[in-house]
C-alpha positions in Angstrom: 78.8 -41.9 49.4 78.2 -45.7 49.6 76.2 -45.2 45.8 79.3 -43.3 44.6 81.6 -46.6 45.5 79.6 -49.0 43.9 79.6 -46.7 40.7 83.3 -46.4 40.9 83.5 -50.6 41.6 81.4 -51.1 38.6 83.6 -48.8 36.5 86.6 -50.5 37.8 85.2 -54.2 36.7 84.1 -53.2 33.5 87.1 -52.2 33.0 89.0 -54.9 34.1 86.9 -57.3 32.2 87.5 -55.0 28.6 91.2 -55.4 29.3 91.2 -58.9 29.8 88.7 -59.6 26.6 91.6 -57.5 24.2 94.4 -59.7 26.1 92.7 -62.9 25.0 92.3 -61.8 21.9 95.6 -60.2 21.0 96.7 -63.2 21.8 94.2 -65.5 19.7 95.2 -62.5 16.4 98.7 -63.4 17.5 99.0 -66.9 17.0 96.5 -66.6 13.9 99.4 -64.1 12.3 102.3 -66.9 13.6 100.3 -69.7 11.7 99.5 -67.0 8.6 103.7 -66.5 8.5 104.6 -69.8 8.7 102.2 -70.8 5.9 103.5 -68.3 3.5 104.7 -71.2 1.4 102.0 -73.8 1.7 103.2 -77.0 0.7 100.4 -79.3 -0.7 100.5 -83.1 0.2 97.7 -85.3 -1.3 97.4 -87.3 2.0 95.0 -87.3 4.6 96.8 -86.5 7.8 94.1 -87.2 10.4 92.9 -90.5 8.0 96.6 -92.1 8.7 96.6 -91.6 12.2 93.4 -93.2 12.5 94.6 -95.9 10.7 97.7 -96.1 12.5 95.7 -95.9 16.0 93.8 -99.1 14.3 97.4 -101.0 13.5 98.6 -99.9 16.9 95.4 -101.3 18.9 93.8 -104.2 17.0 96.4 -105.5 15.3 100.4 -105.1 16.7 99.3 -106.6 20.0 99.0 -109.9 18.5 102.2 -109.0 16.1 104.5 -108.7 19.3 103.3 -111.5 20.9 104.2 -113.8 17.7 107.7 -111.8 17.5 107.0 -111.0 14.0 108.6 -108.2 12.0 106.8 -106.4 9.1 108.7 -106.9 5.6 109.6 -103.1 4.2 107.5 -103.9 1.7 104.5 -104.7 3.5 102.1 -101.1 3.7 101.5 -101.5 7.0 104.7 -101.4 8.1 105.4 -98.3 10.2 107.9 -96.8 7.5 105.5 -96.6 5.2 103.4 -94.0 7.3 103.8 -90.4 5.6 103.8 -89.3 8.8 105.0 -91.1 11.2 108.0 -89.8 12.0 106.5 -86.0 12.5 103.7 -88.2 15.0 106.5 -89.4 16.9 107.5 -85.7 17.4 104.1 -84.8 19.3 104.7 -84.0 23.0 101.2 -84.1 24.8 102.6 -81.6 28.0 98.6 -81.0 28.9 95.3 -81.0 28.0 95.9 -77.5 26.1 99.3 -77.8 25.3 101.3 -79.7 22.8 104.9 -79.3 21.9 107.1 -79.7 18.7 109.7 -82.4 19.1 111.6 -80.9 16.3 111.9 -76.8 17.6 110.3 -76.9 21.2 107.7 -74.7 19.8 103.9 -74.8 22.0 100.7 -74.9 20.8 97.1 -74.8 22.5 95.6 -77.8 20.7 96.8 -80.6 18.2 95.5 -78.9 15.1 97.4 -76.1 15.3 100.9 -78.3 15.8 99.5 -80.1 12.8 99.4 -76.6 10.5 103.1 -76.0 12.2 104.3 -79.8 10.9 102.8 -79.2 7.3 104.2 -75.2 7.3 107.5 -75.9 9.2 108.6 -79.2 9.2 107.5 -80.4 5.2 111.1 -81.1 4.2 111.2 -83.8 6.9 108.5 -85.6 5.3 109.7 -88.0 2.3 107.3 -87.7 -0.5 109.4 -89.3 -2.7 107.5 -92.8 -2.5 103.9 -93.1 -2.6 103.1 -93.9 1.0 99.9 -93.0 2.6 98.6 -94.7 5.4 95.2 -93.1 4.5 95.1 -94.9 1.5 94.2 -98.2 3.3 91.3 -96.9 5.9 88.6 -98.7 3.8 90.7 -102.3 4.8 91.0 -100.9 8.3 87.5 -99.4 8.8 89.0 -95.8 10.1 85.7 -94.5 9.7 85.0 -97.1 13.0 87.8 -94.6 14.7 86.9 -91.3 13.2 83.3 -92.1 13.8 82.9 -90.3 10.6 79.8 -92.7 9.2 76.4 -93.8 10.7 75.7 -97.4 11.4 72.7 -96.5 9.5 74.3 -95.7 6.1 73.3 -97.8 3.0 75.8 -100.4 2.5 77.3 -100.0 -1.0 78.4 -103.3 -1.9 80.7 -102.3 -4.9 82.6 -100.3 -2.5 82.2 -103.3 0.1 83.7 -105.7 -2.5 87.1 -103.4 -3.1 87.7 -103.1 0.4 87.6 -106.2 1.3 90.0 -107.2 -1.7 92.2 -104.8 -0.6 92.3 -106.6 3.0 93.0 -109.2 2.0 95.5 -108.2 -0.2 97.2 -106.4 2.7 97.0 -110.1 4.7 98.8 -111.6 1.7 101.8 -109.2 1.6 102.2 -108.8 5.0 101.6 -112.2 6.2 102.6 -114.9 3.7 101.5 -118.1 4.8 104.6 -119.6 3.4 106.6 -117.8 5.6 106.1 -120.0 8.6 103.8 -120.7 11.6 103.6 -117.7 12.7 103.1 -115.3 9.6 100.4 -118.0 8.6 98.8 -117.6 12.0 98.7 -113.9 11.4 97.3 -114.4 8.0 94.3 -115.8 9.2 94.1 -113.5 12.1 94.1 -110.7 10.2 90.8 -112.0 7.6 88.9 -112.5 11.1 90.0 -109.4 12.8 90.0 -107.3 9.7 88.4 -108.5 6.6 85.1 -110.4 7.7 83.5 -107.5 8.5 83.5 -106.2 5.1 79.8 -107.7 4.3 76.6 -106.0 3.7 74.1 -109.0 4.6 74.3 -110.1 8.6 75.7 -108.2 11.2 79.0 -107.5 11.2 81.6 -107.3 14.1 84.7 -105.1 14.0 87.7 -106.6 15.5 86.3 -109.7 17.4 89.9 -110.7 18.5 89.8 -107.4 20.7 93.0 -105.5 20.9 95.2 -103.9 23.6 94.0 -104.9 26.9 93.5 -101.7 28.7 91.7 -103.3 31.6 95.2 -103.2 33.7 95.4 -99.6 34.2 91.8 -99.8 35.4 92.3 -102.6 37.8 95.9 -100.8 39.2 93.4 -97.6 40.0 91.3 -99.6 41.9 94.1 -101.3 43.9 95.6 -97.9 44.7 92.1 -96.1 45.8 91.6 -99.4 48.1 94.6 -99.3 50.0 94.0 -95.2 50.0 90.4 -96.3 51.9 91.4 -99.3 53.8 93.0 -97.5 56.9 90.3 -95.0 56.7 87.8 -98.2 56.7 89.1 -99.4 59.9 89.5 -96.3 61.4 85.6 -95.8 61.4 85.1 -99.3 62.4 87.3 -99.0 65.4 85.4 -95.4 66.5 82.6 -97.2 65.8 83.3 -100.0 68.5 84.9 -97.6 70.8 81.7 -95.6 71.1 79.6 -98.9 71.7 82.0 -99.7 74.7 81.5 -96.2 75.7 77.8 -96.8 75.6 78.0 -100.0 77.3 79.8 -98.3 80.2 77.4 -95.5 80.5 74.4 -97.4 80.8 76.5 -99.9 84.2 77.1 -96.8 85.9 73.6 -95.5 85.6 71.7 -98.7 87.8 74.9 -98.2 90.2 74.1 -94.5 90.7 70.5 -95.4 91.0 71.3 -97.8 93.7 73.8 -95.2 95.7 70.6 -92.4 95.9 68.0 -94.6 96.8 67.0 -93.5 100.2 67.1 -96.4 102.7 
């Protein structure tokens, strides 16, 4: 009877696992079919979304804090201007709900990963891209060191002098067009900072240092977390100290009682 029960239980577990696996495969196939249906009419854009995103992340982290400190406004002719990023509007319509949930800000559709949301943008919301002008932020990746952000280039790879010279020229042209030194003190300071922050690292000889001026400060979040944790642990610390001192006092009282009890029981 026990053997029969074990066999029945094993069969039920196997059936349950089989149904669960079939359900998962069905969901994945359904998601794949949805993407295939959306990609019925594929629109080709000659601009890398991934590298454009890396370029914008570098601008936002290693340049914008200094631009905001100077209260400087980019000219629309500057290629670093947000309007000159082909994917900027779509990137701003990404809603990261959870580690495994992304949502489209246009139609509220949900996706398990960012790459599926990117495909959705390419297939369903292509019409929202302004492709009438050549505005690919990925074209500036050579000057902005996108490979560092993407970690797509080994530090041991051989330096190409021609590519380095080309990237340095592009970098210096960005500094001249976005921060013209005749536009005032703020532009002049940002021009010098841009050269030091981005252009100086375009060398083959010597040890190059990327973004020597630093970037967006993240330490404030760290210190805030430490402060909250300290406030939470402080009452616990005082409770432990209180209990420890109480045990010491109780032990001292017990020691005092022992001699008194011995004197009372001592025969006369």
